[in-house]
N, CA, C, O and the ligand as a Tripos MOL2 file, in Angstrom:
@<TRIPOS>MOLECULE
protein
  245   243    62     0     0
PROTEIN
NO_CHARGES

@<TRIPOS>ATOM
      1 N         -49.2940   35.5100   32.1440 N.3       1 MET1
      2 CA        -47.9700   35.6730   32.2650 C.3       1 MET1
      3 C         -47.6840   37.0860   33.1980 C.2       1 MET1
      4 O         -48.3140   38.1430   33.1530 O.2       1 MET1
      5 N         -46.6140   36.7590   33.9810 N.am      2 VAL2
      6 CA        -46.3260   37.9420   34.9800 C.3       2 VAL2
      7 C         -45.2480   38.6090   34.5330 C.2       2 VAL2
      8 O         -44.3600   37.8490   34.1460 O.2       2 VAL2
      9 N         -44.9550   39.9950   34.4280 N.am      3 THR3
     10 CA        -43.8070   40.5960   34.0680 C.3       3 THR3
     11 C         -43.5400   41.5720   35.2010 C.2       3 THR3
     12 O         -44.4160   42.2770   35.7030 O.2       3 THR3
     13 N         -42.3180   41.5610   35.5510 N.am      4 SER4
     14 CA        -41.7200   42.6100   36.3270 C.3       4 SER4
     15 C         -41.2270   43.7460   35.7500 C.2       4 SER4
     16 O         -40.8430   43.6980   34.5810 O.2       4 SER4
     17 N         -41.1670   44.8980   36.4620 N.am      5 HIS5
     18 CA        -40.7900   45.9960   35.9170 C.3       5 HIS5
     19 C         -39.6430   46.7490   36.6090 C.2       5 HIS5
     20 O         -39.4100   46.4140   37.7710 O.2       5 HIS5
     21 N         -38.9170   47.6910   36.0750 N.am      6 LYS6
     22 CA        -37.8660   48.5260   36.5560 C.3       6 LYS6
     23 C         -38.4370   49.8270   36.9920 C.2       6 LYS6
     24 O         -39.2680   50.4530   36.3340 O.2       6 LYS6
     25 N         -37.9210   50.2210   38.1970 N.am      7 CYS7
     26 CA        -38.2630   51.7770   38.5280 C.3       7 CYS7
     27 C         -37.8320   52.6550   37.4740 C.2       7 CYS7
     28 O         -36.6910   52.5540   37.0210 O.2       7 CYS7
     29 N         -38.6160   53.4720   37.0640 N.am      8 SER8
     30 CA        -38.2600   54.5290   36.1250 C.3       8 SER8
     31 C         -37.3430   55.4880   36.7960 C.2       8 SER8
     32 O         -36.6770   56.2370   36.0810 O.2       8 SER8
     33 N         -37.2310   55.5510   38.1190 N.am      9 PHE9
     34 CA        -36.3880   56.5430   38.6850 C.3       9 PHE9
     35 C         -34.9730   55.9320   39.1700 C.2       9 PHE9
     36 O         -33.8620   56.2540   38.7490 O.2       9 PHE9
     37 N         -35.2880   54.9570   40.1750 N.am     10 CYS10
     38 CA        -33.9830   54.6050   40.8290 C.3      10 CYS10
     39 C         -33.5510   53.2840   40.0660 C.2      10 CYS10
     40 O         -32.5290   52.7640   40.5120 O.2      10 CYS10
     41 N         -34.1440   52.6680   39.0130 N.am     11 GLY11
     42 CA        -33.7720   51.5150   38.2650 C.3      11 GLY11
     43 C         -33.8260   50.3140   39.1920 C.2      11 GLY11
     44 O         -33.2370   49.3130   38.7850 O.2      11 GLY11
     45 N         -34.3490   50.2550   40.2050 N.am     12 GLY12
     46 CA        -34.5080   48.9210   40.9780 C.3      12 GLY12
     47 C         -35.7470   48.1250   40.5400 C.2      12 GLY12
     48 O         -36.7020   48.6960   40.0110 O.2      12 GLY12
     49 N         -35.7230   46.7850   40.7700 N.am     13 GLU13
     50 CA        -36.5550   45.7180   40.2720 C.3      13 GLU13
     51 C         -37.7500   46.0400   41.0340 C.2      13 GLU13
     52 O         -37.6950   46.2770   42.2410 O.2      13 GLU13
     53 N         -38.9180   46.0570   40.3070 N.am     14 ILE14
     54 CA        -40.2360   46.0810   40.9750 C.3      14 ILE14
     55 C         -40.7690   44.7120   40.8620 C.2      14 ILE14
     56 O         -40.8430   44.2190   39.7370 O.2      14 ILE14
     57 N         -41.1890   43.9670   42.0020 N.am     15 PRO15
     58 CA        -41.7800   42.7240   42.1780 C.3      15 PRO15
     59 C         -43.2010   42.8420   41.4820 C.2      15 PRO15
     60 O         -43.8900   43.8550   41.6070 O.2      15 PRO15
     61 N         -43.5640   41.8140   40.7900 N.am     16 PRO16
     62 CA        -44.9150   41.8910   40.3190 C.3      16 PRO16
     63 C         -45.9340   42.0490   41.1660 C.2      16 PRO16
     64 O         -45.8700   41.5020   42.2670 O.2      16 PRO16
     65 N         -47.1150   42.8670   40.7870 N.am     17 ALA17
     66 CA        -48.1910   43.1420   41.6110 C.3      17 ALA17
     67 C         -47.7850   44.1560   42.6940 C.2      17 ALA17
     68 O         -48.5590   44.3100   43.6390 O.2      17 ALA17
     69 N         -46.6840   44.8350   42.6460 N.am     18 THR18
     70 CA        -46.3940   45.8970   43.4730 C.3      18 THR18
     71 C         -45.9130   47.1490   42.6400 C.2      18 THR18
     72 O         -45.7380   47.0300   41.4270 O.2      18 THR18
     73 N         -45.6980   48.3520   43.2870 N.am     19 GLY19
     74 CA        -45.1610   49.4990   42.4840 C.3      19 GLY19
     75 C         -46.2890   50.2970   42.0040 C.2      19 GLY19
     76 O         -47.4510   49.9100   42.1270 O.2      19 GLY19
     77 N         -45.9670   51.3880   41.4680 N.am     20 ILE20
     78 CA        -46.9440   52.3990   41.0230 C.3      20 ILE20
     79 C         -46.7550   52.6580   39.5940 C.2      20 ILE20
     80 O         -45.6410   52.9730   39.1760 O.2      20 ILE20
     81 N         -47.7990   52.5440   38.7910 N.am     21 MET21
     82 CA        -47.8760   52.8100   37.3230 C.3      21 MET21
     83 C         -48.2970   54.3180   37.0690 C.2      21 MET21
     84 O         -49.3220   54.8360   37.5120 O.2      21 MET21
     85 N         -47.4920   54.8370   36.4070 N.am     22 TYR22
     86 CA        -47.8570   56.1510   36.1130 C.3      22 TYR22
     87 C         -47.8860   56.5610   34.5300 C.2      22 TYR22
     88 O         -46.8650   56.4290   33.8560 O.2      22 TYR22
     89 N         -48.9530   57.0040   34.0340 N.am     23 VAL23
     90 CA        -49.2420   57.2620   32.4950 C.3      23 VAL23
     91 C         -49.0080   58.7480   32.2660 C.2      23 VAL23
     92 O         -49.6890   59.5870   32.8550 O.2      23 VAL23
     93 N         -48.0430   59.0720   31.4090 N.am     24 LYS24
     94 CA        -47.6920   60.6310   31.1460 C.3      24 LYS24
     95 C         -48.6370   60.9570   30.2550 C.2      24 LYS24
     96 O         -49.4010   60.0920   29.8270 O.2      24 LYS24
     97 N         -48.7120   62.2320   29.8620 N.am     25 ASN25
     98 CA        -49.6660   62.8840   29.0400 C.3      25 ASN25
     99 C         -49.3870   62.4170   27.7010 C.2      25 ASN25
    100 O         -50.3450   62.4170   26.9280 O.2      25 ASN25
    101 N         -48.2670   62.0200   27.2730 N.am     26 ASP26
    102 CA        -48.0010   61.5310   25.9620 C.3      26 ASP26
    103 C         -48.0950   60.4150   25.8100 C.2      26 ASP26
    104 O         -47.6290   59.9740   24.7600 O.2      26 ASP26
    105 N         -48.7570   59.4200   26.8100 N.am     27 GLY27
    106 CA        -49.1360   58.1390   26.6240 C.3      27 GLY27
    107 C         -48.1280   57.0920   27.1720 C.2      27 GLY27
    108 O         -48.4800   55.9450   27.4500 O.2      27 GLY27
    109 N         -46.7730   57.5760   27.3220 N.am     28 SER28
    110 CA        -45.7860   56.7430   27.7870 C.3      28 SER28
    111 C         -45.9950   56.2810   29.2110 C.2      28 SER28
    112 O         -46.5900   57.0290   29.9870 O.2      28 SER28
    113 N         -45.5800   55.1850   29.5830 N.am     29 ILE29
    114 CA        -45.7920   54.5860   30.9100 C.3      29 ILE29
    115 C         -44.5100   54.5350   31.6950 C.2      29 ILE29
    116 O         -43.4760   54.0600   31.2260 O.2      29 ILE29
    117 N         -44.6180   55.0820   33.0070 N.am     30 LEU30
    118 CA        -43.6130   55.0000   33.9460 C.3      30 LEU30
    119 C         -43.9740   54.0800   35.0390 C.2      30 LEU30
    120 O         -45.1320   54.0100   35.4490 O.2      30 LEU30
    121 N         -42.9530   53.3280   35.5500 N.am     31 TRP31
    122 CA        -43.1750   52.5050   36.8310 C.3      31 TRP31
    123 C         -42.2800   53.0170   37.9990 C.2      31 TRP31
    124 O         -41.0960   53.3230   37.8530 O.2      31 TRP31
    125 N         -42.9240   53.0750   39.0990 N.am     32 PHE32
    126 CA        -42.1220   53.4550   40.4200 C.3      32 PHE32
    127 C         -42.1020   52.3580   41.4360 C.2      32 PHE32
    128 O         -43.1810   51.8090   41.6600 O.2      32 PHE32
    129 N         -41.0860   51.9700   42.0590 N.am     33 CYS33
    130 CA        -41.1150   51.1110   42.9440 C.3      33 CYS33
    131 C         -41.7190   51.4620   44.1350 C.2      33 CYS33
    132 O         -42.2180   50.5600   44.8080 O.2      33 CYS33
    133 N         -41.7820   52.9530   44.6410 N.am     34 SER34
    134 CA        -42.3000   53.5260   45.7600 C.3      34 SER34
    135 C         -42.8910   54.8530   45.4130 C.2      34 SER34
    136 O         -42.7050   55.3780   44.3150 O.2      34 SER34
    137 N         -43.6320   55.4070   46.3990 N.am     35 SER35
    138 CA        -44.0720   56.6130   46.3960 C.3      35 SER35
    139 C         -42.8440   57.6240   46.3080 C.2      35 SER35
    140 O         -42.8770   58.6820   45.6780 O.2      35 SER35
    141 N         -41.8580   57.1900   46.9630 N.am     36 LYS36
    142 CA        -40.6560   58.1020   47.4230 C.3      36 LYS36
    143 C         -40.0490   58.4290   45.8160 C.2      36 LYS36
    144 O         -39.7620   59.5740   45.4640 O.2      36 LYS36
    145 N         -39.9220   57.3380   45.0030 N.am     37 CYS37
    146 CA        -39.3830   57.4150   43.5810 C.3      37 CYS37
    147 C         -40.2830   58.2400   42.9320 C.2      37 CYS37
    148 O         -39.8290   59.1870   42.2890 O.2      37 CYS37
    149 N         -41.6460   58.0280   42.9910 N.am     38 ARG38
    150 CA        -42.4270   58.9520   42.1330 C.3      38 ARG38
    151 C         -42.4920   60.2480   42.4560 C.2      38 ARG38
    152 O         -42.6960   61.0530   41.5470 O.2      38 ARG38
    153 N         -42.3280   60.7270   43.8620 N.am     39 LYS39
    154 CA        -42.3260   61.9390   44.2890 C.3      39 LYS39
    155 C         -40.8980   62.7360   43.7570 C.2      39 LYS39
    156 O         -40.9290   63.8730   43.2850 O.2      39 LYS39
    157 N         -39.7470   61.9990   43.9060 N.am     40 TYR40
    158 CA        -38.4770   62.5090   43.4990 C.3      40 TYR40
    159 C         -38.4580   62.8700   42.0150 C.2      40 TYR40
    160 O         -37.8080   63.8130   41.5650 O.2      40 TYR40
    161 N         -39.2390   62.0290   41.2690 N.am     41 MET41
    162 CA        -39.0600   62.1430   39.5720 C.3      41 MET41
    163 C         -40.1800   63.3220   39.2450 C.2      41 MET41
    164 O         -39.8730   64.2870   38.5450 O.2      41 MET41
    165 N         -41.4420   63.1670   39.7850 N.am     42 LEU42
    166 CA        -42.4930   64.0320   39.4930 C.3      42 LEU42
    167 C         -42.5700   65.4860   39.9350 C.2      42 LEU42
    168 O         -42.8620   66.4640   39.2480 O.2      42 LEU42
    169 N         -42.2510   65.4260   41.2180 N.am     43 LYS43
    170 CA        -42.3100   66.7010   42.0720 C.3      43 LYS43
    171 C         -41.0530   67.3510   42.2420 C.2      43 LYS43
    172 O         -40.9930   68.5790   42.1950 O.2      43 LYS43
    173 N         -39.9730   66.6000   42.4510 N.am     44 TYR44
    174 CA        -38.7160   67.4420   42.5140 C.3      44 TYR44
    175 C         -37.8780   67.3800   41.3190 C.2      44 TYR44
    176 O         -36.9640   68.1920   41.1780 O.2      44 TYR44
    177 N         -38.1090   66.5240   40.4940 N.am     45 HIS45
    178 CA        -37.2920   66.4250   39.1060 C.3      45 HIS45
    179 C         -35.8320   66.3540   39.5850 C.2      45 HIS45
    180 O         -34.9990   67.1860   39.2260 O.2      45 HIS45
    181 N         -35.5450   65.2980   40.4340 N.am     46 LYS46
    182 CA        -34.1980   64.9310   40.6880 C.3      46 LYS46
    183 C         -33.6580   64.1460   39.7140 C.2      46 LYS46
    184 O         -34.3630   63.4720   38.9620 O.2      46 LYS46
    185 N         -32.1840   64.1800   39.6510 N.am     47 ASP47
    186 CA        -31.4360   63.1950   38.8320 C.3      47 ASP47
    187 C         -31.2860   62.1600   39.6410 C.2      47 ASP47
    188 O         -30.9650   62.3020   40.8210 O.2      47 ASP47
    189 N         -31.5260   60.9030   39.0300 N.am     48 PRO48
    190 CA        -31.2380   59.7790   39.8980 C.3      48 PRO48
    191 C         -29.7240   59.3910   39.9720 C.2      48 PRO48
    192 O         -29.3060   58.6290   40.8430 O.2      48 PRO48
    193 N         -28.9960   59.9030   39.1020 N.am     49 LYS49
    194 CA        -27.4980   59.7090   39.0050 C.3      49 LYS49
    195 C         -26.8420   60.4530   40.2110 C.2      49 LYS49
    196 O         -25.6970   60.1760   40.5680 O.2      49 LYS49
    197 N         -27.5970   61.4000   40.8230 N.am     50 ARG50
    198 CA        -27.0380   62.1570   41.7550 C.3      50 ARG50
    199 C         -27.3650   61.6720   43.1490 C.2      50 ARG50
    200 O         -26.8000   62.1660   44.1240 O.2      50 ARG50
    201 N         -28.2870   60.6910   43.2650 N.am     51 LEU51
    202 CA        -28.8080   60.3010   44.6120 C.3      51 LEU51
    203 C         -28.1360   58.8280   44.9270 C.2      51 LEU51
    204 O         -28.1180   57.9910   44.0250 O.2      51 LEU51
    205 N         -27.6760   58.5790   46.0070 N.am     52 LYS52
    206 CA        -26.6670   57.5220   46.4160 C.3      52 LYS52
    207 C         -27.5980   56.2000   46.4470 C.2      52 LYS52
    208 O         -27.1090   55.1420   46.0510 O.2      52 LYS52
    209 N         -29.0020   56.2470   46.9360 N.am     53 TRP53
    210 CA        -29.8510   55.2940   47.1460 C.3      53 TRP53
    211 C         -30.3330   54.5070   45.6260 C.2      53 TRP53
    212 O         -30.9240   53.4280   45.6090 O.2      53 TRP53
    213 N         -30.0030   55.1750   44.5660 N.am     54 THR54
    214 CA        -30.6870   54.7540   43.2680 C.3      54 THR54
    215 C         -29.7320   53.6620   42.5720 C.2      54 THR54
    216 O         -28.5230   53.6570   42.8040 O.2      54 THR54
    217 N         -30.2790   52.8330   41.7940 N.am     55 GLU55
    218 CA        -29.3660   51.9190   41.1320 C.3      55 GLU55
    219 C         -28.5560   52.7720   40.0310 C.2      55 GLU55
    220 O         -27.4250   52.4150   39.7010 O.2      55 GLU55
    221 N         -29.0860   53.7550   39.5500 N.am     56 SER56
    222 CA        -28.5150   54.5610   38.4310 C.3      56 SER56
    223 C         -27.5360   55.5780   39.0070 C.2      56 SER56
    224 O         -27.0290   56.3980   38.2410 O.2      56 SER56
    225 N         -27.2610   55.5800   40.2030 N.am     57 TYR57
    226 CA        -26.2030   56.6280   40.8350 C.3      57 TYR57
    227 C         -24.8650   56.1750   39.9390 C.2      57 TYR57
    228 O         -24.5820   55.0200   39.6200 O.2      57 TYR57
    229 N         -24.2550   57.1640   39.6780 N.am     58 SER58
    230 CA        -22.9100   57.0020   39.0690 C.3      58 SER58
    231 C         -21.7740   56.8770   40.1690 C.2      58 SER58
    232 O         -21.3970   57.7800   40.9170 O.2      58 SER58
    233 N         -21.3380   55.6610   40.1190 N.am     59 ARG59
    234 CA        -20.1980   55.3610   41.1410 C.3      59 ARG59
    235 C         -18.8530   55.5820   40.5660 C.2      59 ARG59
    236 O         -17.8280   55.1740   41.1130 O.2      59 ARG59
    237 N         -18.8790   56.2760   39.3860 N.am     60 VAL60
    238 CA        -17.5530   56.4540   38.7790 C.3      60 VAL60
    239 C         -16.9970   57.7930   39.3940 C.2      60 VAL60
    240 O         -17.7880   58.7360   39.3660 O.2      60 VAL60
    241 N         -15.8460   58.0060   39.9060 N.am     61 ARG61
    242 CA        -15.1050   58.8260   40.5760 C.3      61 ARG61
    243 C         -14.2730   59.6790   39.6790 C.2      61 ARG61
    244 O         -13.5080   60.5170   40.1580 O.2      61 ARG61
    245 ZN        -37.5840   53.2260   42.7040 Zn       62 ZN62
@<TRIPOS>BOND
     1     1     2 1
     2     2     3 1
     3     3     4 2
     4     3     5 am
     5     5     6 1
     6     6     7 1
     7     7     8 2
     8     7     9 am
     9     9    10 1
    10    10    11 1
    11    11    12 2
    12    11    13 am
    13    13    14 1
    14    14    15 1
    15    15    16 2
    16    15    17 am
    17    17    18 1
    18    18    19 1
    19    19    20 2
    20    19    21 am
    21    21    22 1
    22    22    23 1
    23    23    24 2
    24    23    25 am
    25    25    26 1
    26    26    27 1
    27    27    28 2
    28    27    29 am
    29    29    30 1
    30    30    31 1
    31    31    32 2
    32    31    33 am
    33    33    34 1
    34    34    35 1
    35    35    36 2
    36    35    37 am
    37    37    38 1
    38    38    39 1
    39    39    40 2
    40    39    41 am
    41    41    42 1
    42    42    43 1
    43    43    44 2
    44    43    45 am
    45    45    46 1
    46    46    47 1
    47    47    48 2
    48    47    49 am
    49    49    50 1
    50    50    51 1
    51    51    52 2
    52    51    53 am
    53    53    54 1
    54    54    55 1
    55    55    56 2
    56    55    57 am
    57    57    58 1
    58    58    59 1
    59    59    60 2
    60    59    61 am
    61    61    62 1
    62    62    63 1
    63    63    64 2
    64    63    65 am
    65    65    66 1
    66    66    67 1
    67    67    68 2
    68    67    69 am
    69    69    70 1
    70    70    71 1
    71    71    72 2
    72    71    73 am
    73    73    74 1
    74    74    75 1
    75    75    76 2
    76    75    77 am
    77    77    78 1
    78    78    79 1
    79    79    80 2
    80    79    81 am
    81    81    82 1
    82    82    83 1
    83    83    84 2
    84    83    85 am
    85    85    86 1
    86    86    87 1
    87    87    88 2
    88    87    89 am
    89    89    90 1
    90    90    91 1
    91    91    92 2
    92    91    93 am
    93    93    94 1
    94    94    95 1
    95    95    96 2
    96    95    97 am
    97    97    98 1
    98    98    99 1
    99    99   100 2
   100    99   101 am
   101   101   102 1
   102   102   103 1
   103   103   104 2
   104   103   105 am
   105   105   106 1
   106   106   107 1
   107   107   108 2
   108   107   109 am
   109   109   110 1
   110   110   111 1
   111   111   112 2
   112   111   113 am
   113   113   114 1
   114   114   115 1
   115   115   116 2
   116   115   117 am
   117   117   118 1
   118   118   119 1
   119   119   120 2
   120   119   121 am
   121   121   122 1
   122   122   123 1
   123   123   124 2
   124   123   125 am
   125   125   126 1
   126   126   127 1
   127   127   128 2
   128   127   129 am
   129   129   130 1
   130   130   131 1
   131   131   132 2
   132   131   133 am
   133   133   134 1
   134   134   135 1
   135   135   136 2
   136   135   137 am
   137   137   138 1
   138   138   139 1
   139   139   140 2
   140   139   141 am
   141   141   142 1
   142   142   143 1
   143   143   144 2
   144   143   145 am
   145   145   146 1
   146   146   147 1
   147   147   148 2
   148   147   149 am
   149   149   150 1
   150   150   151 1
   151   151   152 2
   152   151   153 am
   153   153   154 1
   154   154   155 1
   155   155   156 2
   156   155   157 am
   157   157   158 1
   158   158   159 1
   159   159   160 2
   160   159   161 am
   161   161   162 1
   162   162   163 1
   163   163   164 2
   164   163   165 am
   165   165   166 1
   166   166   167 1
   167   167   168 2
   168   167   169 am
   169   169   170 1
   170   170   171 1
   171   171   172 2
   172   171   173 am
   173   173   174 1
   174   174   175 1
   175   175   176 2
   176   175   177 am
   177   177   178 1
   178   178   179 1
   179   179   180 2
   180   179   181 am
   181   181   182 1
   182   182   183 1
   183   183   184 2
   184   183   185 am
   185   185   186 1
   186   186   187 1
   187   187   188 2
   188   187   189 am
   189   189   190 1
   190   190   191 1
   191   191   192 2
   192   191   193 am
   193   193   194 1
   194   194   195 1
   195   195   196 2
   196   195   197 am
   197   197   198 1
   198   198   199 1
   199   199   200 2
   200   199   201 am
   201   201   202 1
   202   202   203 1
   203   203   204 2
   204   203   205 am
   205   205   206 1
   206   206   207 1
   207   207   208 2
   208   207   209 am
   209   209   210 1
   210   210   211 1
   211   211   212 2
   212   211   213 am
   213   213   214 1
   214   214   215 1
   215   215   216 2
   216   215   217 am
   217   217   218 1
   218   218   219 1
   219   219   220 2
   220   219   221 am
   221   221   222 1
   222   222   223 1
   223   223   224 2
   224   223   225 am
   225   225   226 1
   226   226   227 1
   227   227   228 2
   228   227   229 am
   229   229   230 1
   230   230   231 1
   231   231   232 2
   232   231   233 am
   233   233   234 1
   234   234   235 1
   235   235   236 2
   236   235   237 am
   237   237   238 1
   238   238   239 1
   239   239   240 2
   240   239   241 am
   241   241   242 1
   242   242   243 1
   243   243   244 2
@<TRIPOS>SUBSTRUCTURE
     1 MET1         2 RESIDUE 1 A MET
     2 VAL2         6 RESIDUE 1 A VAL
     3 THR3        10 RESIDUE 1 A THR
     4 SER4        14 RESIDUE 1 A SER
     5 HIS5        18 RESIDUE 1 A HIS
     6 LYS6        22 RESIDUE 1 A LYS
     7 CYS7        26 RESIDUE 1 A CYS
     8 SER8        30 RESIDUE 1 A SER
     9 PHE9        34 RESIDUE 1 A PHE
    10 CYS10       38 RESIDUE 1 A CYS
    11 GLY11       42 RESIDUE 1 A GLY
    12 GLY12       46 RESIDUE 1 A GLY
    13 GLU13       50 RESIDUE 1 A GLU
    14 ILE14       54 RESIDUE 1 A ILE
    15 PRO15       58 RESIDUE 1 A PRO
    16 PRO16       62 RESIDUE 1 A PRO
    17 ALA17       66 RESIDUE 1 A ALA
    18 THR18       70 RESIDUE 1 A THR
    19 GLY19       74 RESIDUE 1 A GLY
    20 ILE20       78 RESIDUE 1 A ILE
    21 MET21       82 RESIDUE 1 A MET
    22 TYR22       86 RESIDUE 1 A TYR
    23 VAL23       90 RESIDUE 1 A VAL
    24 LYS24       94 RESIDUE 1 A LYS
    25 ASN25       98 RESIDUE 1 A ASN
    26 ASP26      102 RESIDUE 1 A ASP
    27 GLY27      106 RESIDUE 1 A GLY
    28 SER28      110 RESIDUE 1 A SER
    29 ILE29      114 RESIDUE 1 A ILE
    30 LEU30      118 RESIDUE 1 A LEU
    31 TRP31      122 RESIDUE 1 A TRP
    32 PHE32      126 RESIDUE 1 A PHE
    33 CYS33      130 RESIDUE 1 A CYS
    34 SER34      134 RESIDUE 1 A SER
    35 SER35      138 RESIDUE 1 A SER
    36 LYS36      142 RESIDUE 1 A LYS
    37 CYS37      146 RESIDUE 1 A CYS
    38 ARG38      150 RESIDUE 1 A ARG
    39 LYS39      154 RESIDUE 1 A LYS
    40 TYR40      158 RESIDUE 1 A TYR
    41 MET41      162 RESIDUE 1 A MET
    42 LEU42      166 RESIDUE 1 A LEU
    43 LYS43      170 RESIDUE 1 A LYS
    44 TYR44      174 RESIDUE 1 A TYR
    45 HIS45      178 RESIDUE 1 A HIS
    46 LYS46      182 RESIDUE 1 A LYS
    47 ASP47      186 RESIDUE 1 A ASP
    48 PRO48      190 RESIDUE 1 A PRO
    49 LYS49      194 RESIDUE 1 A LYS
    50 ARG50      198 RESIDUE 1 A ARG
    51 LEU51      202 RESIDUE 1 A LEU
    52 LYS52      206 RESIDUE 1 A LYS
    53 TRP53      210 RESIDUE 1 A TRP
    54 THR54      214 RESIDUE 1 A THR
    55 GLU55      218 RESIDUE 1 A GLU
    56 SER56      222 RESIDUE 1 A SER
    57 TYR57      226 RESIDUE 1 A TYR
    58 SER58      230 RESIDUE 1 A SER
    59 ARG59      234 RESIDUE 1 A ARG
    60 VAL60      238 RESIDUE 1 A VAL
    61 ARG61      242 RESIDUE 1 A ARG
    62 ZN62       245 GROUP 0 **** ****
């Protein structure tokens, strides 16, 4: 069975067999569609709602 994941940062769909899995210290699993998303979340601690290229960007004005 093949399952696809959603990027934990930008919310975009990750095709099966791609993406980066990251296991946190507490055992929860994060998925990232690209190293860019992983870097923004883990290194820069950015809020995806404030970045225009993410799915979770707030389009409400
Ligand atoms: Zn992403």
